[in-house]
VMD Tcl script that draws the C-alpha trace (Angstrom):
set ca {
  {-20.78 27.06 -13.81}
  {-18.15 26.77 -11.26}
  {-14.99 27.41 -12.89}
  {-12.55 24.27 -12.95}
  {-10.10 25.43 -10.06}
  {-13.41 25.63 -7.95}
  {-14.94 21.91 -9.01}
  {-10.70 20.41 -8.63}
  {-10.74 22.14 -4.70}
  {-13.49 19.99 -4.07}
  {-11.53 17.44 -4.28}
  {-10.27 18.07 -0.17}
  {-14.16 17.16 0.88}
  {-13.39 13.85 -0.14}
  {-9.61 14.01 0.95}
  {-11.60 15.24 4.34}
  {-14.12 12.17 4.41}
  {-11.47 9.89 3.36}
  {-9.39 11.24 6.69}
  {-12.58 11.21 8.86}
  {-11.86 6.97 7.93}
  {-8.54 7.17 8.53}
  {-9.43 8.53 12.16}
  {-11.83 6.11 12.72}
  {-9.13 3.08 12.16}
  {-6.06 5.41 13.64}
  {-8.92 5.21 17.68}
  {-9.41 1.46 16.81}
  {-5.84 1.06 15.99}
  {-5.03 2.36 19.27}
  {-5.95 0.44 21.15}
  {-3.18 -2.26 19.55}
  {-0.99 0.20 18.78}
  {1.27 2.68 20.07}
  {1.62 5.99 17.83}
  {5.46 5.08 16.16}
  {3.22 1.97 15.33}
  {0.40 3.42 13.74}
  {2.50 6.04 12.24}
  {4.91 3.18 10.71}
  {1.97 0.97 9.66}
  {0.12 3.79 8.27}
  {2.65 3.91 5.40}
  {3.43 1.17 5.27}
  {0.41 -0.15 3.95}
  {-0.22 2.25 2.29}
  {2.46 2.55 0.47}
  {2.35 -1.25 -1.09}
  {-2.14 0.01 -1.74}
  {-0.51 3.13 -4.06}
  {2.65 0.47 -5.33}
  {-0.08 -1.51 -6.32}
  {-2.24 1.37 -8.35}
  {0.85 2.18 -9.67}
  {1.73 -1.34 -11.01}
  {-1.95 -2.24 -12.00}
  {-2.14 1.55 -13.85}
  {1.79 0.91 -15.84}
  {2.08 3.93 -14.56}
  {6.55 4.97 -13.45}
  {7.56 5.82 -10.72}
  {10.68 7.19 -11.65}
  {10.99 10.79 -11.73}
  {14.11 13.97 -11.86}
  {12.57 16.02 -9.52}
  {13.97 13.80 -6.22}
  {15.14 16.22 -4.30}
  {11.34 18.83 -3.98}
  {9.75 15.00 -3.38}
  {12.42 14.59 -0.22}
  {11.32 18.08 0.62}
  {7.72 17.24 1.06}
  {8.41 13.44 2.30}
  {11.09 14.96 4.89}
  {8.24 17.60 6.15}
  {5.16 15.64 5.52}
  {6.62 13.21 7.87}
  {7.80 15.21 10.66}
  {5.08 16.90 10.48}
  {3.04 13.62 11.31}
  {5.25 12.66 14.08}
  {4.57 15.96 15.53}
  {1.20 15.70 15.33}
  {0.81 12.11 16.40}
  {3.15 13.42 19.01}
  {1.40 16.43 20.77}
  {-1.41 13.48 20.39}
  {-0.17 11.63 22.76}
  {0.76 15.38 24.82}
  {-2.49 16.85 24.44}
  {-5.77 16.15 24.86}
  {-6.89 15.39 21.23}
  {-8.79 18.36 20.98}
  {-6.22 20.41 21.15}
  {-3.76 18.52 18.79}
  {-6.09 18.63 16.27}
  {-6.58 22.24 16.94}
  {-2.65 22.90 17.16}
  {-3.10 20.26 13.56}
  {-4.62 22.99 11.87}
  {-3.49 25.73 11.85}
  {-2.41 24.77 8.76}
  {-4.43 26.49 6.92}
  {-3.26 29.98 8.34}
  {0.24 28.80 6.89}
  {-0.05 28.77 3.97}
  {-2.71 31.88 2.95}
  {0.95 33.39 4.54}
  {3.13 30.85 3.19}
  {2.01 31.46 -0.58}
  {1.83 35.11 0.07}
  {5.45 35.14 1.05}
  {7.84 32.54 -1.60}
  {4.70 31.99 -4.47}
  {4.52 35.57 -4.28}
  {0.45 35.46 -4.70}
  {-1.00 38.44 -3.36}
  {-3.33 38.46 -0.63}
  {-6.75 37.57 -0.79}
  {-8.49 39.03 1.55}
  {-12.45 37.09 1.06}
  {-10.17 33.63 1.19}
  {-8.28 35.15 4.32}
  {-11.55 35.51 5.79}
  {-12.81 31.80 4.62}
  {-10.11 30.23 6.42}
  {-10.08 32.17 9.74}
  {-13.61 32.14 10.13}
  {-12.54 28.06 9.62}
  {-10.27 28.04 11.85}
  {-12.50 29.93 14.59}
  {-15.25 26.91 13.84}
  {-12.17 24.14 14.65}
  {-12.12 26.15 18.11}
  {-15.61 25.84 18.82}
  {-15.66 22.39 17.87}
  {-13.19 21.42 19.83}
  {-12.81 23.84 22.58}
  {-9.09 22.93 23.22}
  {-7.60 22.99 26.52}
  {-3.70 23.63 27.21}
  {-1.67 23.83 30.74}
  {1.44 25.41 32.30}
  {2.88 21.95 31.82}
  {1.66 21.22 28.53}
  {3.14 24.11 26.70}
  {5.92 21.96 24.62}
  {3.86 19.47 23.62}
  {1.87 23.27 22.45}
  {4.34 24.66 20.64}
  {5.47 20.80 19.13}
  {1.35 20.54 17.62}
  {1.92 24.53 16.82}
  {5.52 23.18 14.49}
  {3.22 20.63 13.21}
  {1.22 22.85 11.30}
  {3.72 25.17 10.35}
  {5.19 21.51 8.65}
  {1.98 20.60 6.88}
  {1.82 23.54 5.28}
  {5.46 23.61 4.25}
  {4.73 20.31 3.08}
  {1.14 21.23 1.18}
  {3.90 24.65 -0.41}
  {5.03 21.32 -1.90}
  {2.56 19.47 -3.17}
  {1.78 22.35 -4.77}
  {5.22 23.02 -6.83}
  {5.25 19.93 -8.08}
  {2.38 20.09 -9.57}
  {4.16 23.55 -11.44}
  {6.16 20.47 -11.90}
  {4.33 18.41 -13.90}
  {4.03 15.63 -11.46}
  {1.02 13.46 -10.78}
  {-0.24 12.87 -7.27}
  {0.21 9.26 -7.62}
  {3.69 9.82 -7.72}
  {4.04 12.25 -5.20}
  {1.89 10.64 -2.71}
  {4.19 7.40 -3.89}
  {7.64 8.97 -2.70}
  {5.48 10.27 0.36}
  {4.78 6.96 1.98}
  {8.20 6.00 0.88}
  {10.17 8.80 3.52}
  {7.03 8.15 5.73}
  {7.84 4.71 5.87}
  {11.39 5.01 5.96}
  {11.41 7.02 9.03}
  {8.32 5.70 11.28}
  {10.77 2.53 10.40}
  {14.01 4.19 12.28}
  {10.72 5.90 14.63}
  {8.48 2.26 15.45}
  {12.30 0.69 15.92}
  {13.25 2.19 19.89}
  {9.61 1.52 20.38}
  {8.26 -2.06 22.19}
  {6.38 -3.88 18.29}
  {2.79 -5.23 19.14}
  {1.87 -8.28 17.26}
  {-0.14 -7.71 14.10}
  {-3.43 -10.91 14.32}
  {-5.84 -11.44 11.78}
  {-8.11 -9.61 13.39}
  {-5.95 -5.83 13.92}
  {-4.47 -6.51 9.90}
  {-7.94 -5.32 8.65}
  {-8.05 -2.41 10.83}
  {-4.90 -1.33 9.64}
  {-5.65 -2.49 5.94}
  {-8.36 -0.17 6.82}
  {-5.56 2.49 8.27}
  {-3.05 2.17 5.46}
  {-5.70 2.65 2.32}
  {-7.75 5.39 3.14}
  {-5.27 7.06 4.47}
  {-3.70 7.09 0.68}
  {-7.01 7.34 -1.20}
  {-7.28 10.64 0.90}
  {-3.72 11.67 0.37}
  {-4.26 11.04 -3.60}
  {-7.03 13.41 -3.31}
  {-5.48 16.35 -1.06}
  {-2.52 15.78 -2.78}
  {-5.36 16.41 -6.23}
  {-6.28 19.47 -4.29}
  {-3.99 20.71 -3.57}
  {-2.34 20.78 -6.86}
  {-4.88 21.28 -9.74}
  {-7.33 24.04 -6.81}
  {-6.95 27.11 -5.51}
  {-4.68 26.01 -2.86}
  {-6.15 28.55 -0.32}
  {-9.75 26.97 -1.36}
  {-8.09 24.00 -0.84}
  {-6.83 25.05 2.26}
  {-10.60 26.01 3.58}
  {-12.06 22.50 2.82}
  {-9.33 20.75 4.94}
  {-11.74 21.92 7.89}
  {-13.96 19.66 6.79}
  {-12.07 16.73 8.31}
  {-12.60 17.93 11.27}
  {-16.72 17.42 10.86}
  {-16.49 14.14 8.94}
  {-14.51 12.83 12.10}
  {-17.55 14.80 14.65}
  {-19.50 13.43 13.23}
  {-17.64 9.51 13.12}
  {-17.59 10.18 16.47}
  {-21.87 10.93 16.89}
  {-22.34 7.57 14.85}
  {-19.54 5.56 16.38}
  {-18.88 6.03 20.06}
  {-22.58 7.86 20.47}
  {-20.14 11.29 21.31}
  {-22.56 14.65 22.03}
  {-21.91 17.02 20.74}
  {-23.09 20.85 22.15}
  {-23.98 23.79 21.15}
  {-21.26 26.19 20.99}
  {-19.64 22.42 19.12}
  {-22.59 22.35 16.54}
  {-22.04 26.07 16.73}
  {-18.24 25.34 14.84}
  {-19.22 23.83 12.91}
  {-21.47 25.49 11.17}
  {-18.03 28.09 11.05}
  {-16.92 25.22 8.86}
  {-19.22 24.95 5.99}
  {-20.24 28.47 5.55}
  {-15.99 28.53 5.52}
  {-16.12 26.50 2.56}
  {-18.97 28.22 1.01}
  {-16.80 31.48 0.91}
  {-14.41 29.89 0.06}
  {-16.39 27.91 -3.00}
  {-18.24 30.86 -3.72}
  {-15.46 33.48 -3.32}
  {-14.04 31.44 -6.33}
  {-15.74 32.06 -8.79}
  {-14.56 35.80 -9.45}
  {-10.42 35.51 -8.42}
  {-7.89 33.52 -10.63}
  {-6.75 30.35 -9.47}
  {-3.82 30.31 -7.50}
}
mol new
graphics top color blue
foreach p $ca { graphics top sphere $p radius 0.5 }
foreach p [lrange $ca 0 end-1] q [lrange $ca 1 end] { graphics top cylinder $p $q radius 0.2 }
display resetview
């Protein structure tokens, strides 16, 4: 029988699918809006969705841990901002690969901050997953892109900080919906300030549906991911996070008829292998 933390870690696969769907809306929305606008609308519509859930379920948004929520919100927002900046300056594959160094940083931070002992099988699973991401996306970085590359790397580090904060909020007893609510609130405020420095584009009935899809899938993905990090094994969740890249690639094949090379398919196989190793190893290890 699979252990309960392992099952809860599998929520990251659900999140990976939803983040892949979110990526579709980002790609479609890029025809109409700037990166700053997409970050803002992603957060604003997401905030409306989570607020509707809280209201309909008669849940409470009040919290005594506002400082912890603020740190989670700020680290996540800056990571998101730097990720979008990297996407604008680098090839998409390179930006995504740099952002997906987050599980590697997370493995390091969990050892230093949470005092968790290194678990070599899980670290191996994370490294295999990252190798799969590199093989799938085949990133490239030129000399004049080093600054943007550094920003992409920092986005991965800050994302790891944000995931660590999610785990700590879970240990404090904060429910997933409240973590997502304050995160989207912080990103809406920060995204609004960032968007104010850019050109506004008109919202039409057609692209409004894209924004609604973006906000809804992003929020549901955040809920699933937060639940996974809050209740599951952190290194397993970090390994399963690479599933987002697989789902995004499959959407690219289905919707834009993208063709994957043999190396890319090898990358997908490595990512799947990473998740299998992490899941099987967790059956014999206590949860983080």
